N, C-alpha and C positions, 0 to 999 in steps of 0.2 A: 483856455484856448482863445486865440485872437478872433474877434468878430469880423466877418467879411461882408455880411449883408445885414442891414438893420432897417426894420419897418417901424415907423413911429406915428401913431394916431392916424393911420392911413385910411382915407376914404376915396371912393370913386363912384361916379354916376355918369352914365351916358346922357347925351343931350336930351333934356326934357323927360328923363326917366327917373324913377326912384333910385336911391343909392344901391349899388351892387355889393360894395365892400364898406364895412362900418368900423371905424376906429380900431384897426388892426395894430397890434404891437407884438413884435417878436424879433429875435435875433438868431442868425445862423453863424456858427463859428467855422473857421477854416477846417476843412477835412471832414465835416459832418455830412451825413446822408439824411436828408429830411424828406418826408412824404407829405403830400397835400391831398386830403381826401374830403369828399362831400358830395351831395346830390347834384344833379344837373341844374344849372342856373345859380349855383351858390357863389360864382365868381372866381373859380379856380383858374381858368384860362385868362381871365381879365388880370388877375394878380400876376400870372406868369408874364403877360405882356407888359405890365408895369415894371417888373424886375428886369426885363431885357430891354427896356427903354422905348418900347413901341407905343406905350400910353403914358400920360402924365397924370399923377394923382390929382383928384379934385381938391383934396386937402390932405395935410400931413406930409410925411416924407418917406421915400424909399432910398436908402443910402447904400453905396458900394464903397467899401474902404473909407468910410466917413464922409464921402462926397455924394451929393444928390445924383442919382442915376441919370436923371434927365439933363444933367449938365455935361455929360460925356458926349463926344461925337460918336456917330454910328461906328466909325472905323476903330476908334480906341476902345469902345465897349465890346466890339466883336473880338478884340484881342484879349479880352478878359473873361467873357462869357460866351458859351456856345449853346445854341438852342436846338433841341430835337423835337419837331412837331409830330403829330400823329401821322403814321405812314399812309400815304395816298398813292393812288395809281399814277404811274409816271405819264407825263404828257409828251415829253421829248425823248428820243431814243439815245440817251446818254449811256455810256458804259459805266460800270462800277468805279473804275479808276477815275474817270472824268468827274463823277459825282463827288468822290472823296477829295479830289484835288480842289474842288470848289471851296473846301474848308480853308484853303490857303489864301483866299481872296483878300482878307484884311491885311495881308502882308505884301500884296502885289505892288509893284512899282507902277508908274504912269502908263507903261506899255503893257502891263499885265503879263509879263513874261515870267514863267516859273523857272526856278533854279534848283540846284542840287539839294538845298535845304528843304525846299517844298516837297520834292519827290521823296526824300528820306522821311519826312513827317507823314506823308500819305501812306507810304509803305509800312511804316511802323503802326499806324492806325489800323490798317487792314489786317496786319498780323495779330494785333490785340483783339480784334473783333472776329477773327477767323473768316475773313472775307477775301483774303489774298488769292485763294484758289479760284475765284471767279472774277478777278479784276478786269478781264477783257470782255466779259459778258454784258449784254444789255440789261439794264435794271428791270426792264419789262419782263424778262424771262425768269425772274426770281420769285420765290414765295414771299408772302407778307413778312414772315420772320426773318428771311434773308435780307429783304429790303430794309427792315428796321435796323439790322446790324450795320448795313451800309450807311444809313443816316447817322448812326452813332459814330461810325468810323469817320465820317465827314466832320462831325463835331470834334472828335479827338484830334483830327488833323489841324484844327484851329489852335491847338496847344494852349488852351485856356485853363484858368484855375477852377472855373465854375462850369458845371453842366446843368442846364435846365431842360427837363423832359416833360412833355405833355402826353400822358397816357402811352408810355412806350410799349406796353404789352396789349393794347387794344386789338381785338380780333385774332389773338394768338392762342394756340392751344396750351395746355399746362406745361408741356415739355419746353416750348419756346418761351413761355413766360418765365419759368425758372431759369432758363439759360440766359435771358436778358438780365435778370436780377443778379445772377451769379457773376456775370461780366461786370455789371455796375459796381458790385461790392468789391471786386478785385481792383477796379480803377480807384475806388476810394482808399482801400488799404495799401495798395502797392504804389500808387502815384499821388496819394493825398489829395485827390480831387474832391471838391465840394459839390455835392449832388443834391438837386431839388427835383423831385419827381411827382407829378400829378398821377393819381392812380385811383381806379375803382376797386382794386384788389386789396381789400383791407388786410387779409391774412398775409400776403406778401409784404405789405408795408410793415406789419408788425414783426416779421421775421428779419427783414433786411435793414430797415431804417433805424437811425438812432433817435430821431424825434419825429413828431407828426404835428401837422396843422389840420385840425378838424374845422371845416367851414360849413356853417348851416345856411339855409336859404333865408333866414331872418338875420338878426344882428348877432347871433350867438357864434362864438368860436372858442376853440381850446387849443393850446400849444404847449408842448413839453415832451418828455420822454415817452416813448410808445407804451411802455409798461404802465405808465401812470394815466395816460390820456385815452388810450384805446381800451375802453371799458364798454360793457354792454349798455350801461346807462347813457354814456356819452354818444355812442353810435346810434342808439335808439332815438335820442333827441335830434341828432343831426339829420338822420335819414327818415324819421317819422315812420318807423317800422319796429315791430317787436323783434328783439334780438336774443338769441341763445348763445352762451359762451361755454367753452370747454378748455381744459389745459392739456396740451399735447407736447411731450418732450420739453417741458419747461416753457413753452410758448402758448399764449392764449390764442385761440382761434374762434371765429364768430360765424354765426349762421342766421340769415333772416328767417323768421318763423311766419309762414303763411297760414291762412285760415282754411285752406281747402283740404288739408290732410286730416 
């Protein structure tokens, strides 16, 4: 498979602070679903911000299609990558359709006028995410799970090869977590989207992702196929907690073992 994102000897440190990311090396191929997991403060969101061009590596490289990500203009990169942040409470009273149409901004002309292609892309995105039924409703009226689907619809309306998601299932119940991951898997298999998702849900990562990047709070990391890297030993090292593992329907599942029981 063709490599679409390549990270080479990447390091990052905020001004005056110790490095957050240490000598990362990994590659993501077109059409892969990659999970990023690790404890708070391990640099997951920092890495995401580097991949989408918001931060520049302190050392090393992050490449998109063999070119350094920080050499792309914001507009050109937004036509190649779409980012879904953690769902937040809306500040402005935009409708669902207005939010999704914002995904067409990278293609807008100087006057920002939307055309038939833009509306068609937005409508298709809402159909794929099952949000078309409340296109005219205010985002503030929706549940967290519905809002997250709207933000994913906005990213799909950008019509990019790559989707970057930062904890897409945070604060969602099990039903909505599985619903989001089912939808992402369909986008991968039916539209050949390349998906990179930060998650604290190790078991969902193992079920849905092809590969995983385990980031520790020190300089430890592991990257590879989920079946090889998502092990009780690796997870225990990354999260500094005792881990129990079991096999269910051919998939490994993991549980933190507390000391109070």
